[in-house]
Structure formats: C-alpha cells, structure tokens
PDBQT receptor file of N, H, CA, C and O in Angstrom, charges set to zero:
ATOM      1  N   MET A   1     -96.982  73.298   3.860  1.00  0.00    +0.000 N 
ATOM      2  CA  MET A   1     -96.308  72.072   3.504  1.00  0.00    +0.000 C 
ATOM      3  C   MET A   1     -95.678  72.229   2.130  1.00  0.00    +0.000 C 
ATOM      4  O   MET A   1     -96.367  72.375   1.121  1.00  0.00    +0.000 OA
ATOM      5  N   ASN A   2     -94.411  72.196   2.119  1.00  0.00    +0.000 N 
ATOM      6  H   ASN A   2     -93.851  72.077   2.939  1.00  0.00    +0.000 HD
ATOM      7  CA  ASN A   2     -93.676  72.344   0.883  1.00  0.00    +0.000 C 
ATOM      8  C   ASN A   2     -93.037  70.996   0.538  1.00  0.00    +0.000 C 
ATOM      9  O   ASN A   2     -91.977  70.649   1.059  1.00  0.00    +0.000 OA
ATOM     10  N   GLN A   3     -93.695  70.244  -0.346  1.00  0.00    +0.000 N 
ATOM     11  H   GLN A   3     -94.556  70.525  -0.769  1.00  0.00    +0.000 HD
ATOM     12  CA  GLN A   3     -93.173  68.937  -0.727  1.00  0.00    +0.000 C 
ATOM     13  C   GLN A   3     -92.515  69.024  -2.088  1.00  0.00    +0.000 C 
ATOM     14  O   GLN A   3     -93.022  69.672  -3.004  1.00  0.00    +0.000 OA
ATOM     15  N   ARG A   4     -91.382  68.361  -2.202  1.00  0.00    +0.000 N 
ATOM     16  H   ARG A   4     -90.971  67.834  -1.458  1.00  0.00    +0.000 HD
ATOM     17  CA  ARG A   4     -90.693  68.320  -3.481  1.00  0.00    +0.000 C 
ATOM     18  C   ARG A   4     -91.307  67.242  -4.355  1.00  0.00    +0.000 C 
ATOM     19  O   ARG A   4     -91.701  66.192  -3.848  1.00  0.00    +0.000 OA
ATOM     20  N   PRO A   5     -91.396  67.474  -5.636  1.00  0.00    +0.000 N 
ATOM     21  CA  PRO A   5     -91.887  66.421  -6.531  1.00  0.00    +0.000 C 
ATOM     22  C   PRO A   5     -90.850  65.298  -6.620  1.00  0.00    +0.000 C 
ATOM     23  O   PRO A   5     -89.660  65.532  -6.410  1.00  0.00    +0.000 OA
ATOM     24  N   PRO A   6     -91.298  64.093  -6.929  1.00  0.00    +0.000 N 
ATOM     25  CA  PRO A   6     -90.338  62.977  -7.042  1.00  0.00    +0.000 C 
ATOM     26  C   PRO A   6     -89.335  63.229  -8.160  1.00  0.00    +0.000 C 
ATOM     27  O   PRO A   6     -89.651  63.849  -9.175  1.00  0.00    +0.000 OA
ATOM     28  N   SER A   7     -88.143  62.743  -7.953  1.00  0.00    +0.000 N 
ATOM     29  H   SER A   7     -87.886  62.239  -7.128  1.00  0.00    +0.000 HD
ATOM     30  CA  SER A   7     -87.097  62.960  -8.964  1.00  0.00    +0.000 C 
ATOM     31  C   SER A   7     -87.417  62.146 -10.216  1.00  0.00    +0.000 C 
ATOM     32  O   SER A   7     -88.154  61.162 -10.162  1.00  0.00    +0.000 OA
ATOM     33  N   ARG A   8     -86.858  62.566 -11.323  1.00  0.00    +0.000 N 
ATOM     34  H   ARG A   8     -86.259  63.365 -11.367  1.00  0.00    +0.000 HD
ATOM     35  CA  ARG A   8     -87.068  61.859 -12.585  1.00  0.00    +0.000 C 
ATOM     36  C   ARG A   8     -86.521  60.437 -12.515  1.00  0.00    +0.000 C 
ATOM     37  O   ARG A   8     -87.117  59.509 -13.061  1.00  0.00    +0.000 OA
ATOM     38  N   LEU A   9     -85.404  60.275 -11.853  1.00  0.00    +0.000 N 
ATOM     39  H   LEU A   9     -84.920  61.029 -11.409  1.00  0.00    +0.000 HD
ATOM     40  CA  LEU A   9     -84.801  58.951 -11.718  1.00  0.00    +0.000 C 
ATOM     41  C   LEU A   9     -85.732  58.016 -10.963  1.00  0.00    +0.000 C 
ATOM     42  O   LEU A   9     -85.921  56.865 -11.358  1.00  0.00    +0.000 OA
ATOM     43  N   TRP A  10     -86.307  58.507  -9.890  1.00  0.00    +0.000 N 
ATOM     44  H   TRP A  10     -86.154  59.442  -9.570  1.00  0.00    +0.000 HD
ATOM     45  CA  TRP A  10     -87.238  57.690  -9.103  1.00  0.00    +0.000 C 
ATOM     46  C   TRP A  10     -88.470  57.343  -9.938  1.00  0.00    +0.000 C 
ATOM     47  O   TRP A  10     -88.925  56.199  -9.929  1.00  0.00    +0.000 OA
ATOM     48  N   LEU A  11     -89.006  58.320 -10.654  1.00  0.00    +0.000 N 
ATOM     49  H   LEU A  11     -88.637  59.249 -10.662  1.00  0.00    +0.000 HD
ATOM     50  CA  LEU A  11     -90.180  58.069 -11.486  1.00  0.00    +0.000 C 
ATOM     51  C   LEU A  11     -89.889  57.047 -12.587  1.00  0.00    +0.000 C 
ATOM     52  O   LEU A  11     -90.705  56.167 -12.860  1.00  0.00    +0.000 OA
ATOM     53  N   GLU A  12     -88.736  57.173 -13.205  1.00  0.00    +0.000 N 
ATOM     54  H   GLU A  12     -88.073  57.888 -12.983  1.00  0.00    +0.000 HD
ATOM     55  CA  GLU A  12     -88.370  56.241 -14.265  1.00  0.00    +0.000 C 
ATOM     56  C   GLU A  12     -88.257  54.817 -13.719  1.00  0.00    +0.000 C 
ATOM     57  O   GLU A  12     -88.738  53.868 -14.337  1.00  0.00    +0.000 OA
ATOM     58  N   GLN A  13     -87.627  54.680 -12.572  1.00  0.00    +0.000 N 
ATOM     59  H   GLN A  13     -87.236  55.451 -12.070  1.00  0.00    +0.000 HD
ATOM     60  CA  GLN A  13     -87.492  53.362 -11.948  1.00  0.00    +0.000 C 
ATOM     61  C   GLN A  13     -88.869  52.800 -11.575  1.00  0.00    +0.000 C 
ATOM     62  O   GLN A  13     -89.133  51.614 -11.771  1.00  0.00    +0.000 OA
ATOM     63  N   TYR A  14     -89.723  53.636 -11.049  1.00  0.00    +0.000 N 
ATOM     64  H   TYR A  14     -89.509  54.600 -10.890  1.00  0.00    +0.000 HD
ATOM     65  CA  TYR A  14     -91.076  53.214 -10.673  1.00  0.00    +0.000 C 
ATOM     66  C   TYR A  14     -91.849  52.728 -11.907  1.00  0.00    +0.000 C 
ATOM     67  O   TYR A  14     -92.494  51.681 -11.864  1.00  0.00    +0.000 OA
ATOM     68  N   PHE A  15     -91.783  53.482 -12.990  1.00  0.00    +0.000 N 
ATOM     69  H   PHE A  15     -91.260  54.333 -13.025  1.00  0.00    +0.000 HD
ATOM     70  CA  PHE A  15     -92.495  53.093 -14.208  1.00  0.00    +0.000 C 
ATOM     71  C   PHE A  15     -91.924  51.810 -14.807  1.00  0.00    +0.000 C 
ATOM     72  O   PHE A  15     -92.678  50.974 -15.304  1.00  0.00    +0.000 OA
ATOM     73  N   ARG A  16     -90.610  51.647 -14.765  1.00  0.00    +0.000 N 
ATOM     74  H   ARG A  16     -89.998  52.327 -14.361  1.00  0.00    +0.000 HD
ATOM     75  CA  ARG A  16     -90.003  50.422 -15.291  1.00  0.00    +0.000 C 
ATOM     76  C   ARG A  16     -90.463  49.206 -14.495  1.00  0.00    +0.000 C 
ATOM     77  O   ARG A  16     -90.771  48.163 -15.072  1.00  0.00    +0.000 OA
ATOM     78  N   GLN A  17     -90.511  49.337 -13.177  1.00  0.00    +0.000 N 
ATOM     79  H   GLN A  17     -90.261  50.184 -12.708  1.00  0.00    +0.000 HD
ATOM     80  CA  GLN A  17     -90.966  48.231 -12.331  1.00  0.00    +0.000 C 
ATOM     81  C   GLN A  17     -92.443  47.917 -12.591  1.00  0.00    +0.000 C 
ATOM     82  O   GLN A  17     -92.834  46.751 -12.646  1.00  0.00    +0.000 OA
ATOM     83  N   THR A  18     -93.245  48.950 -12.747  1.00  0.00    +0.000 N 
ATOM     84  H   THR A  18     -92.927  49.897 -12.702  1.00  0.00    +0.000 HD
ATOM     85  CA  THR A  18     -94.665  48.757 -13.005  1.00  0.00    +0.000 C 
ATOM     86  C   THR A  18     -94.885  48.058 -14.344  1.00  0.00    +0.000 C 
ATOM     87  O   THR A  18     -95.723  47.162 -14.450  1.00  0.00    +0.000 OA
ATOM     88  N   ILE A  19     -94.142  48.461 -15.353  1.00  0.00    +0.000 N 
ATOM     89  H   ILE A  19     -93.461  49.189 -15.267  1.00  0.00    +0.000 HD
ATOM     90  CA  ILE A  19     -94.249  47.839 -16.677  1.00  0.00    +0.000 C 
ATOM     91  C   ILE A  19     -93.807  46.379 -16.614  1.00  0.00    +0.000 C 
ATOM     92  O   ILE A  19     -94.450  45.516 -17.211  1.00  0.00    +0.000 OA
ATOM     93  N   GLU A  20     -92.739  46.097 -15.911  1.00  0.00    +0.000 N 
ATOM     94  H   GLU A  20     -92.217  46.798 -15.425  1.00  0.00    +0.000 HD
ATOM     95  CA  GLU A  20     -92.242  44.724 -15.795  1.00  0.00    +0.000 C 
ATOM     96  C   GLU A  20     -93.256  43.841 -15.060  1.00  0.00    +0.000 C 
ATOM     97  O   GLU A  20     -93.492  42.705 -15.470  1.00  0.00    +0.000 OA
ATOM     98  N   GLN A  21     -93.848  44.344 -13.996  1.00  0.00    +0.000 N 
ATOM     99  H   GLN A  21     -93.656  45.267 -13.663  1.00  0.00    +0.000 HD
ATOM    100  CA  GLN A  21     -94.877  43.581 -13.272  1.00  0.00    +0.000 C 
ATOM    101  C   GLN A  21     -96.085  43.323 -14.170  1.00  0.00    +0.000 C 
ATOM    102  O   GLN A  21     -96.659  42.234 -14.145  1.00  0.00    +0.000 OA
ATOM    103  N   THR A  22     -96.466  44.312 -14.951  1.00  0.00    +0.000 N 
ATOM    104  H   THR A  22     -96.000  45.197 -14.971  1.00  0.00    +0.000 HD
ATOM    105  CA  THR A  22     -97.609  44.167 -15.851  1.00  0.00    +0.000 C 
ATOM    106  C   THR A  22     -97.320  43.115 -16.911  1.00  0.00    +0.000 C 
ATOM    107  O   THR A  22     -98.195  42.315 -17.241  1.00  0.00    +0.000 OA
ATOM    108  N   ARG A  23     -96.113  43.104 -17.444  1.00  0.00    +0.000 N 
ATOM    109  H   ARG A  23     -95.402  43.753 -17.175  1.00  0.00    +0.000 HD
ATOM    110  CA  ARG A  23     -95.734  42.092 -18.442  1.00  0.00    +0.000 C 
ATOM    111  C   ARG A  23     -95.791  40.689 -17.847  1.00  0.00    +0.000 C 
ATOM    112  O   ARG A  23     -96.307  39.766 -18.478  1.00  0.00    +0.000 OA
ATOM    113  N   LYS A  24     -95.268  40.525 -16.645  1.00  0.00    +0.000 N 
ATOM    114  H   LYS A  24     -94.849  41.275 -16.132  1.00  0.00    +0.000 HD
ATOM    115  CA  LYS A  24     -95.279  39.211 -15.996  1.00  0.00    +0.000 C 
ATOM    116  C   LYS A  24     -96.711  38.735 -15.756  1.00  0.00    +0.000 C 
ATOM    117  O   LYS A  24     -97.034  37.574 -16.004  1.00  0.00    +0.000 OA
ATOM    118  N   LEU A  25     -97.561  39.631 -15.276  1.00  0.00    +0.000 N 
ATOM    119  H   LEU A  25     -97.299  40.575 -15.075  1.00  0.00    +0.000 HD
ATOM    120  CA  LEU A  25     -98.956  39.262 -15.034  1.00  0.00    +0.000 C 
ATOM    121  C   LEU A  25     -99.674  38.931 -16.339  1.00  0.00    +0.000 C 
ATOM    122  O   LEU A  25    -100.495  38.015 -16.379  1.00  0.00    +0.000 OA
ATOM    123  N   SER A  26     -99.374  39.661 -17.393  1.00  0.00    +0.000 N 
ATOM    124  H   SER A  26     -98.707  40.405 -17.360  1.00  0.00    +0.000 HD
ATOM    125  CA  SER A  26     -99.988  39.400 -18.689  1.00  0.00    +0.000 C 
ATOM    126  C   SER A  26     -99.579  38.031 -19.216  1.00  0.00    +0.000 C 
ATOM    127  O   SER A  26    -100.419  37.298 -19.738  1.00  0.00    +0.000 OA
ATOM    128  N   LEU A  27     -98.304  37.676 -19.088  1.00  0.00    +0.000 N 
ATOM    129  H   LEU A  27     -97.622  38.272 -18.664  1.00  0.00    +0.000 HD
ATOM    130  CA  LEU A  27     -97.839  36.366 -19.539  1.00  0.00    +0.000 C 
ATOM    131  C   LEU A  27     -98.483  35.245 -18.733  1.00  0.00    +0.000 C 
ATOM    132  O   LEU A  27     -98.868  34.215 -19.285  1.00  0.00    +0.000 OA
ATOM    133  N   LYS A  28     -98.596  35.450 -17.441  1.00  0.00    +0.000 N 
ATOM    134  H   LYS A  28     -98.283  36.287 -16.993  1.00  0.00    +0.000 HD
ATOM    135  CA  LYS A  28     -99.245  34.449 -16.587  1.00  0.00    +0.000 C 
ATOM    136  C   LYS A  28    -100.718  34.294 -16.976  1.00  0.00    +0.000 C 
ATOM    137  O   LYS A  28    -101.233  33.176 -17.021  1.00  0.00    +0.000 OA
ATOM    138  N   SER A  29    -101.389  35.395 -17.253  1.00  0.00    +0.000 N 
ATOM    139  H   SER A  29    -100.971  36.303 -17.217  1.00  0.00    +0.000 HD
ATOM    140  CA  SER A  29    -102.785  35.359 -17.669  1.00  0.00    +0.000 C 
ATOM    141  C   SER A  29    -102.943  34.629 -18.994  1.00  0.00    +0.000 C 
ATOM    142  O   SER A  29    -103.865  33.830 -19.157  1.00  0.00    +0.000 OA
ATOM    143  N   LEU A  30    -102.055  34.894 -19.938  1.00  0.00    +0.000 N 
ATOM    144  H   LEU A  30    -101.306  35.544 -19.806  1.00  0.00    +0.000 HD
ATOM    145  CA  LEU A  30    -102.106  34.205 -21.233  1.00  0.00    +0.000 C 
ATOM    146  C   LEU A  30    -101.912  32.696 -21.064  1.00  0.00    +0.000 C 
ATOM    147  O   LEU A  30    -102.597  31.905 -21.712  1.00  0.00    +0.000 OA
ATOM    148  N   ASP A  31    -100.989  32.303 -20.205  1.00  0.00    +0.000 N 
ATOM    149  H   ASP A  31    -100.432  32.945 -19.679  1.00  0.00    +0.000 HD
ATOM    150  CA  ASP A  31    -100.778  30.879 -19.950  1.00  0.00    +0.000 C 
ATOM    151  C   ASP A  31    -102.041  30.237 -19.381  1.00  0.00    +0.000 C 
ATOM    152  O   ASP A  31    -102.415  29.137 -19.787  1.00  0.00    +0.000 OA
ATOM    153  N   LEU A  32    -102.693  30.912 -18.451  1.00  0.00    +0.000 N 
ATOM    154  H   LEU A  32    -102.389  31.806 -18.121  1.00  0.00    +0.000 HD
ATOM    155  CA  LEU A  32    -103.924  30.375 -17.874  1.00  0.00    +0.000 C 
ATOM    156  C   LEU A  32    -105.039  30.294 -18.902  1.00  0.00    +0.000 C 
ATOM    157  O   LEU A  32    -105.813  29.337 -18.898  1.00  0.00    +0.000 OA
ATOM    158  N   LEU A  33    -105.135  31.283 -19.780  1.00  0.00    +0.000 N 
ATOM    159  H   LEU A  33    -104.507  32.061 -19.783  1.00  0.00    +0.000 HD
ATOM    160  CA  LEU A  33    -106.177  31.281 -20.797  1.00  0.00    +0.000 C 
ATOM    161  C   LEU A  33    -105.948  30.198 -21.850  1.00  0.00    +0.000 C 
ATOM    162  O   LEU A  33    -106.906  29.724 -22.460  1.00  0.00    +0.000 OA
ATOM    163  N   ARG A  34    -104.716  29.807 -22.068  1.00  0.00    +0.000 N 
ATOM    164  H   ARG A  34    -103.938  30.193 -21.572  1.00  0.00    +0.000 HD
ATOM    165  CA  ARG A  34    -104.402  28.770 -23.055  1.00  0.00    +0.000 C 
ATOM    166  C   ARG A  34    -104.702  27.368 -22.540  1.00  0.00    +0.000 C 
ATOM    167  O   ARG A  34    -104.805  26.432 -23.334  1.00  0.00    +0.000 OA
ATOM    168  N   GLN A  35    -104.841  27.206 -21.242  1.00  0.00    +0.000 N 
ATOM    169  H   GLN A  35    -104.757  27.966 -20.598  1.00  0.00    +0.000 HD
ATOM    170  CA  GLN A  35    -105.142  25.891 -20.687  1.00  0.00    +0.000 C 
ATOM    171  C   GLN A  35    -106.584  25.512 -21.007  1.00  0.00    +0.000 C 
ATOM    172  O   GLN A  35    -107.444  26.369 -21.207  1.00  0.00    +0.000 OA
ATOM    173  N   SER A  36    -106.820  24.213 -21.048  1.00  0.00    +0.000 N 
ATOM    174  H   SER A  36    -106.122  23.517 -20.886  1.00  0.00    +0.000 HD
ATOM    175  CA  SER A  36    -108.183  23.768 -21.322  1.00  0.00    +0.000 C 
ATOM    176  C   SER A  36    -109.084  24.077 -20.128  1.00  0.00    +0.000 C 
ATOM    177  O   SER A  36    -108.633  24.191 -18.988  1.00  0.00    +0.000 OA
ATOM    178  N   LYS A  37    -110.362  24.205 -20.433  1.00  0.00    +0.000 N 
ATOM    179  H   LYS A  37    -110.729  24.113 -21.359  1.00  0.00    +0.000 HD
ATOM    180  CA  LYS A  37    -111.315  24.513 -19.368  1.00  0.00    +0.000 C 
ATOM    181  C   LYS A  37    -111.471  23.300 -18.461  1.00  0.00    +0.000 C 
ATOM    182  O   LYS A  37    -111.547  22.173 -18.951  1.00  0.00    +0.000 OA
ATOM    183  N   PRO A  38    -111.521  23.506 -17.162  1.00  0.00    +0.000 N 
ATOM    184  CA  PRO A  38    -111.712  22.368 -16.255  1.00  0.00    +0.000 C 
ATOM    185  C   PRO A  38    -113.142  21.841 -16.359  1.00  0.00    +0.000 C 
ATOM    186  O   PRO A  38    -114.080  22.601 -16.596  1.00  0.00    +0.000 OA
ATOM    187  N   ASP A  39    -113.289  20.549 -16.180  1.00  0.00    +0.000 N 
ATOM    188  H   ASP A  39    -112.527  19.932 -15.986  1.00  0.00    +0.000 HD
ATOM    189  CA  ASP A  39    -114.598  19.918 -16.203  1.00  0.00    +0.000 C 
ATOM    190  C   ASP A  39    -115.131  19.907 -14.772  1.00  0.00    +0.000 C 
ATOM    191  O   ASP A  39    -114.623  19.172 -13.925  1.00  0.00    +0.000 OA
ATOM    192  N   THR A  40    -116.130  20.703 -14.506  1.00  0.00    +0.000 N 
ATOM    193  H   THR A  40    -116.543  21.300 -15.194  1.00  0.00    +0.000 HD
ATOM    194  CA  THR A  40    -116.628  20.828 -13.136  1.00  0.00    +0.000 C 
ATOM    195  C   THR A  40    -117.980  20.164 -12.938  1.00  0.00    +0.000 C 
ATOM    196  O   THR A  40    -118.591  20.309 -11.879  1.00  0.00    +0.000 OA
ATOM    197  N   PHE A  41    -118.458  19.432 -13.949  1.00  0.00    +0.000 N 
ATOM    198  H   PHE A  41    -117.961  19.314 -14.809  1.00  0.00    +0.000 HD
ATOM    199  CA  PHE A  41    -119.742  18.757 -13.798  1.00  0.00    +0.000 C 
ATOM    200  C   PHE A  41    -119.540  17.550 -12.897  1.00  0.00    +0.000 C 
ATOM    201  O   PHE A  41    -118.811  16.627 -13.260  1.00  0.00    +0.000 OA
ATOM    202  N   LEU A  42    -120.170  17.538 -11.731  1.00  0.00    +0.000 N 
ATOM    203  H   LEU A  42    -120.762  18.288 -11.435  1.00  0.00    +0.000 HD
ATOM    204  CA  LEU A  42    -119.928  16.501 -10.735  1.00  0.00    +0.000 C 
ATOM    205  C   LEU A  42    -120.453  15.138 -11.150  1.00  0.00    +0.000 C 
ATOM    206  O   LEU A  42    -119.925  14.121 -10.700  1.00  0.00    +0.000 OA
ATOM    207  N   GLY A  43    -121.482  15.084 -11.998  1.00  0.00    +0.000 N 
ATOM    208  H   GLY A  43    -121.911  15.910 -12.363  1.00  0.00    +0.000 HD
ATOM    209  CA  GLY A  43    -122.063  13.809 -12.367  1.00  0.00    +0.000 C 
ATOM    210  C   GLY A  43    -121.395  13.135 -13.544  1.00  0.00    +0.000 C 
ATOM    211  O   GLY A  43    -121.779  12.021 -13.902  1.00  0.00    +0.000 OA
ATOM    212  N   ARG A  44    -120.416  13.762 -14.157  1.00  0.00    +0.000 N 
ATOM    213  H   ARG A  44    -120.104  14.666 -13.866  1.00  0.00    +0.000 HD
ATOM    214  CA  ARG A  44    -119.780  13.193 -15.342  1.00  0.00    +0.000 C 
ATOM    215  C   ARG A  44    -118.896  12.012 -14.952  1.00  0.00    +0.000 C 
ATOM    216  O   ARG A  44    -118.168  12.065 -13.960  1.00  0.00    +0.000 OA
ATOM    217  N   LYS A  45    -118.970  10.968 -15.732  1.00  0.00    +0.000 N 
ATOM    218  H   LYS A  45    -119.561  10.924 -16.537  1.00  0.00    +0.000 HD
ATOM    219  CA  LYS A  45    -118.149   9.782 -15.463  1.00  0.00    +0.000 C 
ATOM    220  C   LYS A  45    -116.881   9.863 -16.300  1.00  0.00    +0.000 C 
ATOM    221  O   LYS A  45    -116.908  10.309 -17.447  1.00  0.00    +0.000 OA
ATOM    222  N   GLN A  46    -115.789   9.436 -15.727  1.00  0.00    +0.000 N 
ATOM    223  H   GLN A  46    -115.767   9.074 -14.795  1.00  0.00    +0.000 HD
ATOM    224  CA  GLN A  46    -114.505   9.501 -16.412  1.00  0.00    +0.000 C 
ATOM    225  C   GLN A  46    -114.312   8.335 -17.374  1.00  0.00    +0.000 C 
ATOM    226  O   GLN A  46    -113.587   8.465 -18.360  1.00  0.00    +0.000 OA
ATOM    227  N   GLU A  47    -114.950   7.202 -17.104  1.00  0.00    +0.000 N 
ATOM    228  H   GLU A  47    -115.539   7.097 -16.303  1.00  0.00    +0.000 HD
ATOM    229  CA  GLU A  47    -114.782   6.028 -17.943  1.00  0.00    +0.000 C 
ATOM    230  C   GLU A  47    -115.956   5.887 -18.894  1.00  0.00    +0.000 C 
ATOM    231  O   GLU A  47    -117.081   6.281 -18.584  1.00  0.00    +0.000 OA
ATOM    232  N   GLN A  48    -115.675   5.320 -20.056  1.00  0.00    +0.000 N 
ATOM    233  H   GLN A  48    -114.761   5.001 -20.308  1.00  0.00    +0.000 HD
ATOM    234  CA  GLN A  48    -116.738   5.032 -21.008  1.00  0.00    +0.000 C 
ATOM    235  C   GLN A  48    -117.529   3.828 -20.497  1.00  0.00    +0.000 C 
ATOM    236  O   GLN A  48    -116.945   2.917 -19.912  1.00  0.00    +0.000 OA
ATOM    237  N   PRO A  49    -118.833   3.808 -20.706  1.00  0.00    +0.000 N 
ATOM    238  CA  PRO A  49    -119.604   2.647 -20.252  1.00  0.00    +0.000 C 
ATOM    239  C   PRO A  49    -119.193   1.407 -21.030  1.00  0.00    +0.000 C 
ATOM    240  O   PRO A  49    -118.949   1.464 -22.235  1.00  0.00    +0.000 OA
ATOM    241  N   LYS A  50    -119.122   0.289 -20.322  1.00  0.00    +0.000 N 
ATOM    242  H   LYS A  50    -119.320   0.243 -19.343  1.00  0.00    +0.000 HD
ATOM    243  CA  LYS A  50    -118.720  -0.972 -20.947  1.00  0.00    +0.000 C 
ATOM    244  C   LYS A  50    -119.916  -1.539 -21.702  1.00  0.00    +0.000 C 
ATOM    245  O   LYS A  50    -121.036  -1.569 -21.193  1.00  0.00    +0.000 OA
ATOM    246  N   GLN A  51    -119.654  -1.985 -22.916  1.00  0.00    +0.000 N 
ATOM    247  H   GLN A  51    -118.743  -1.961 -23.328  1.00  0.00    +0.000 HD
ATOM    248  CA  GLN A  51    -120.724  -2.560 -23.729  1.00  0.00    +0.000 C 
ATOM    249  C   GLN A  51    -120.814  -4.058 -23.459  1.00  0.00    +0.000 C 
ATOM    250  O   GLN A  51    -119.806  -4.732 -23.246  1.00  0.00    +0.000 OA
ATOM    251  N   LYS A  52    -122.053  -4.561 -23.473  1.00  0.00    +0.000 N 
ATOM    252  H   LYS A  52    -122.871  -4.013 -23.645  1.00  0.00    +0.000 HD
ATOM    253  CA  LYS A  52    -122.265  -5.988 -23.256  1.00  0.00    +0.000 C 
ATOM    254  C   LYS A  52    -121.943  -6.737 -24.535  1.00  0.00    +0.000 C 
ATOM    255  O   LYS A  52    -122.262  -6.286 -25.635  1.00  0.00    +0.000 OA
ATOM    256  N   ASP A  53    -121.306  -7.885 -24.374  1.00  0.00    +0.000 N 
ATOM    257  H   ASP A  53    -121.047  -8.252 -23.480  1.00  0.00    +0.000 HD
ATOM    258  CA  ASP A  53    -121.036  -8.737 -25.535  1.00  0.00    +0.000 C 
ATOM    259  C   ASP A  53    -122.314  -9.381 -26.011  1.00  0.00    +0.000 C 
ATOM    260  O   ASP A  53    -123.085  -9.905 -25.207  1.00  0.00    +0.000 OA
ATOM    261  N   GLU A  54    -122.547  -9.350 -27.304  1.00  0.00    +0.000 N 
ATOM    262  H   GLU A  54    -121.920  -8.925 -27.958  1.00  0.00    +0.000 HD
ATOM    263  CA  GLU A  54    -123.761  -9.950 -27.832  1.00  0.00    +0.000 C 
ATOM    264  C   GLU A  54    -123.511 -11.343 -28.341  1.00  0.00    +0.000 C 
ATOM    265  O   GLU A  54    -124.434 -11.999 -28.824  1.00  0.00    +0.000 OA
TER     266      GLU A  54
C-alpha cells in the first residue's frame, strides 16, 4: 500500500478549520461560564414571606 501524504494545502485548510472551531467553542464556553449559576434547590421560594402588620 503506497499512500501519499496529505498535501500542505489540505493540511493548512484542516488546521485553520480546527482552530476556528476551537475559537468558537471557547467563546461559547466563556459565555456560559459568565452566566449566573442556576438555582436548582426545589424547596426555595421565589417570593419573600409577607410580614404581619403589628
């Protein structure tokens, strides 16, 4: 089996695409990390308890 190595042009294009995909994923990850943490405690109440008038 005599296989030719990939051409330099093909390799360059492949690396450019890989770098671009990595940049996009990194930006998306940074956006997700900047968001506030979700509140997953099921028993937490969203409203403040109402105080009785004295």
